[in-house]
C-alpha positions, 0 to 999 in steps of 0.5 A, spaced: 267 590 119 270 591 125 267 586 130 264 589 137 265 586 144 258 584 147 257 589 153 252 589 158 249 596 159 245 599 164 239 602 161 236 606 167 239 612 169 244 611 175 248 617 175 251 621 180 247 627 178 240 629 176 238 627 169 236 634 164 230 635 161 234 639 156 237 633 152 236 626 149 240 621 152 242 614 150 248 609 150 252 608 144 258 603 143 265 604 139 271 600 138 278 603 138 284 600 134 286 595 139 279 592 138 276 594 145 269 596 145 268 602 149 261 604 152 259 611 152 253 616 154 251 620 148 247 627 150 244 631 144 240 637 145 233 637 144 230 639 138 237 640 135 237 641 127 243 640 122 250 637 124 252 639 131 259 641 134 261 635 138 265 634 144 268 627 147 269 627 155 273 622 159 275 622 167 277 623 172 283 617 173 279 611 176 272 614 175 266 612 170 262 616 166 256 616 171 260 621 175 264 627 173 265 626 165 257 625 164 256 631 168 260 635 164 258 632 157 250 633 159 252 640 161 255 642 155 249 638 151 245 643 154 249 648 151 248 646 144 253 641 143 253 633 141 257 630 147 259 623 149 262 621 156 265 614 155 269 609 160 276 608 158 278 601 156 278 596 161 274 600 166 266 601 167 262 598 162 267 598 157 270 592 154 277 589 155 278 582 158 283 584 163 280 589 168 282 595 171 289 596 167 291 603 164 296 604 159 298 611 156 298 609 149 291 605 149 288 610 153 290 616 148 287 611 143 281 611 147 280 619 146 282 618 138 277 612 138 271 617 141 273 622 135 272 617 130 265 615 133 263 623 133 267 624 126 262 618 123 256 620 126 251 623 122 249 628 127 256 631 128 260 636 124 266 632 123 270 639 122 268 641 129 270 636 134 273 638 141 275 634 147 275 635 155 279 631 159 278 631 167 284 629 172 288 624 169 285 624 163 286 631 162 294 629 161 291 624 156 287 629 153 293 633 151 297 627 149 291 626 144 291 633 142 298 632 140 297 626 136 290 627 133 290 633 128 282 632 127 281 635 135 280 642 134 279 644 141 281 641 148 279 643 155 284 640 161 280 640 167 284 639 174 289 635 170 294 630 172 300 628 168 299 621 170 306 619 167 310 624 172 306 622 178 308 615 177 315 616 175 316 622 180 311 621 186 307 627 188 310 634 188 316 630 184 318 628 191 321 621 189 324 623 182 331 619 183 333 613 179 333 609 186 326 611 187 324 609 180 328 602 181 325 600 187 318 602 184 319 598 178 322 592 182 316 592 186 311 591 180 316 586 177 315 582 183 308 583 183 307 581 176 309 574 178 305 574 184 299 575 180 301 570 175 302 565 181 295 567 184 291 567 177 289 574 178 291 581 179 291 584 186 288 590 187 291 596 189 285 599 193 281 605 192 281 611 196 282 609 203 276 607 207 276 609 213 279 615 213 285 616 217 285 622 222 292 624 220 290 623 212 293 629 208 288 634 205 288 631 198 286 624 201 281 627 205 278 631 198 278 625 194 274 621 200 269 627 200 268 625 193 269 618 191 266 615 198 260 619 200 253 620 196 256 626 193 260 622 188 260 614 190 259 609 184 259 602 184 263 601 178 268 607 180 275 604 181 276 610 186 270 608 190 271 601 191 278 597 190 282 601 185 286 599 179 290 593 179 297 594 183 301 593 176 295 597 173 299 603 171 306 600 171 308 603 164 306 610 166 313 610 169 317 610 163 312 613 158 312 621 158 305 623 155 307 630 154 313 630 150 310 634 144 305 638 147 309 645 145 307 642 137 300 642 139 297 647 133 289 646 136 287 650 142 288 648 149 285 651 155 287 648 162 283 649 168 285 648 175 283 650 182 288 655 186 288 651 192 288 644 189 294 640 191 295 638 183 295 645 180 302 644 179 301 639 173 297 645 169 302 650 171 308 646 168 304 643 162 302 650 160 309 653 161 312 647 157 306 648 152 307 655 150 315 655 151 319 656 144 312 654 141 310 657 134 302 655 137 302 659 143 297 664 141 291 659 142 293 656 149 290 659 156 291 657 163 285 659 167 286 658 175 280 658 179 280 662 186 280 658 192 278 651 188 281 645 190 282 639 186 275 635 186 271 642 186 272 641 178 269 634 179 262 637 180 262 644 182 264 643 189 259 648 194 260 654 189 259 651 182 267 652 181 266 649 174 267 655 169 262 652 164 261 659 161 268 659 159 268 652 157 262 654 152 265 660 149 272 657 148 269 651 145 264 656 140 270 660 139 275 654 136 269 649 134 267 654 128 
């Protein structure tokens, strides 16, 4: 029997979105192959019969399941799917005795462990499992789909490729050997400082107070993570952020290398005006170019939407839940 960590789970409703009366909600835990116990919220349609299609949801990068992923999960449960929204390793209510670290491998495994959990749940049809990744977890969901043949459908929403942005900077503006060398040099120095100090230095979440000359995408993040719209006490982005060296290994471990070999269905959704839209456009192009499996891949661009509009719908219900539902129903048959 694989041993679980003892987690302290909040029992009251503490989400950034209202509780639905159409689903049953409970807390669940499961273990990934590194022995880390993950915490999740499970949403089940009320009065559902038989084995259900299921979806695991995670993201954004630096968020917790009480924010966007929970909203996606609860909404999809209202539409007939058994869903879980989970906290990644080392964050939120999930385990891992070093906090606020990220890993291309471990975080991809988090999605696969969620599929393990759903596959063995007696309310789930193990042949009808999909995943949804939001923001940085959009890229990780694609990486999971390239590795896990049990995943029948993947939705990536307002996707970041965290390996690309760490290695090349925003809009690839730091794509040089010299720039990467300086990043790696700084993080190696920080490792020693952390060991000397006996603790990991936090990189800081979304900047607060917000500078007047902040770029739009920083203002966009502030509007979500630092206001009542999306603030949560356990969210890294709402508070102290990741460790400075938390994303170190993303610099030289690209996650989308074999995306063109994904045989299962993938839907990439992005806002037209999102600063991050180039991630999805490029990922879709790479996924379909010279691929034998392009027919079940889709790119959906939402007019006028910015990055965080696909976190909670923004002011115009930008999240295309009808499309996500029809896509999942088509491929989770």
